Every structure is written in structure tokens, then in C-alpha cells.
C-alpha positions in Angstrom: 158.2 148.0 166.5 158.5 144.7 164.4 162.1 145.4 163.8 162.8 146.8 167.3 161.0 143.9 169.1 160.8 140.7 166.9 160.2 138.4 169.8 157.6 140.7 171.3 155.6 141.1 167.8 155.6 137.2 167.2 154.3 136.8 170.6 151.6 139.4 170.2 150.6 137.9 166.9 150.5 134.1 168.3 148.4 135.4 171.3 146.1 137.2 168.4 145.8 134.0 166.7 145.0 131.9 169.9 142.3 134.5 170.8 140.5 134.1 167.3 140.7 130.2 167.6 139.2 130.1 170.7 136.4 132.6 169.7 135.9 130.0 166.4 135.7 127.3 168.9 134.0 128.3 171.6 131.0 126.3 171.6 132.9 122.9 171.2 135.2 124.3 173.9 132.3 125.2 176.5 131.1 121.5 176.0 134.5 119.9 176.7 134.3 120.6 180.9 131.3 117.9 181.6 132.8 115.2 179.3 135.8 114.8 182.4 133.0 114.1 185.1 130.9 112.2 182.9 133.4 109.8 181.8 134.9 109.3 185.3 131.4 108.6 186.5 129.9 106.5 184.2 133.1 104.2 183.8 133.6 103.6 187.4 130.0 102.8 188.0 130.4 100.2 185.1 133.7 99.0 186.2 132.4 98.8 190.0 128.4 97.9 189.9 128.2 96.3 186.4 131.3 94.2 186.1 131.8 93.8 190.0 135.6 94.9 190.2 136.9 96.1 193.7 136.7 100.0 194.2 140.6 100.7 194.2 141.1 98.7 190.9 138.3 100.9 189.4 139.6 104.0 190.8 143.1 103.2 189.1 141.0 102.2 185.7 139.2 106.0 185.8 142.2 107.6 186.5 142.8 110.6 184.1 145.3 113.2 183.0 143.0 115.8 184.3 142.3 115.4 187.9 138.8 115.1 189.5 138.2 117.8 192.2 135.6 115.3 194.2 134.6 112.2 193.6 131.9 110.2 195.8 130.9 106.5 195.3 127.5 106.0 197.1 127.6 102.0 197.7 124.2 102.0 199.3 122.6 103.5 196.2 125.0 102.4 193.8 125.7 105.9 192.6 128.6 107.5 191.3 129.3 111.4 191.4 132.4 113.2 190.0 133.4 116.8 189.6 135.8 118.1 187.2 136.6 121.2 185.5 133.8 122.8 187.5 131.2 120.5 186.2 129.4 117.6 188.4 128.4 114.3 186.6 126.5 111.4 188.4 125.9 107.9 187.1 123.7 105.5 188.8 123.3 101.7 188.3 119.9 100.8 186.8 119.9 97.1 186.3 121.8 94.3 185.3 120.4 94.4 181.7 120.7 98.1 181.2 123.9 98.8 183.3 124.8 102.2 184.8 123.2 105.4 183.1 124.2 109.1 183.6 121.9 111.0 185.6 120.8 114.7 184.6 121.7 117.1 187.1 
């Protein structure tokens, strides 16, 4: 089979190597999705409510290569919620001294 279809053989070998790599790093890969929403929520909250920048500036500041599927800025409660890679994270303004903190969902 290798002599008759070398491209297919190499492709299958690469696919098997990728599957082994994914299995060996499954814990680290599973912890990655919450980072996208947490980063966006925390940085936007800090930019908006601690530093006092305008909303459109902060939205540009936290823009990432991985898009958010949902984003909500609750100005009344100074709470920001961001959803990315199927994980929702929130950050809320605590005080001028403490700034913003990620909230447990």
C-alpha cells in the first residue's frame, strides 16, 4: 500500500501522530476554551471600569483572533460577560483598589 499510495500513507501517518499528540495533551487542550472568554471579560472590565476608557476603545483593545460568540456589558452593575469557544466567563468591578475580578459561573 505504501508504494502504491505514498501520499495517502503519509497523510494517514500524520493523522495518527496528530491523534496521539491530542490524546497526550487532552488535559491542557480542555483547559484552553475558558481562557478566551475570561481574557476578554477581565481585560474589557479593567479597561472600561478601572481605567475609564470608552466602550468602543475597550472593545477594540480586547479583540482577538478567536472571535467571541456573545459579549454583554452590564453598565449598571459594572459586570462583563463574554462567551468564546462554548465557555462563558464573567468579570465584575469590585472597587477602585481591587479593580475587576473574574466571577465563578
